N, C-alpha and C positions, 0 to 999 in steps of 0.2 A: 395428176392434173399439172398442167403448165399454165402460166400466165405471163403476160408480157406488159412489162412496165416502162413507160417511157416519162423519163425524168431528165432533168438538165445535165445531172453528173452523179458519178457513184458517190459523192458526199449526202445527196439527198437521200439515197437507200439506206446510207449508213444513219441518218438522222431518225429515220423511219424505225428501224432496228433498235436504236437507243430508246426511242419512245415507247416501243412495244416492251422491252426490257423495264423500263421506269414504271409503266402501268403494270406490269405483272407483279412487281414489286409492291405496289400498293392494294392489289387485290389478293395477294396471298393469303390473307387471313381471313378474308370474307368469301372468296369464291377460288378455291385452290385449283379446282379443275379448269377454270378459264385462264388463270395465271400460267398453269403448265402449258395450256396449248398457247398463248402469247408467247411463252419462253421458246416452245419448238419453232413457232414461226420465226421469231426472231433470229435461232439458230440456223434454221434451213436458209434464210435471207442473207446471213452472214456467210454461210457456206458457199452460196451461188456467188457472192461478191468475189471470195477468195478463189473462185475458179476462172475469173475474168484475166484476160491478159494484163500485163503491167503495161499502164501507158508509156510510150517513147518520150524521152527528154530530149528534144532535139535543141 
């Protein structure tokens, strides 16, 4: 599956990744399957960010 996410910057997506990881940490004891899914999603988004070209510094 693919998704198009339109954000102002990659920093916005970085914040979403951090929020998913934080949320997964809080749900780990009560809903481990959900927490694992959120961690996987955060890792997948982080991997996608890592594949973006580095912005040029002019």
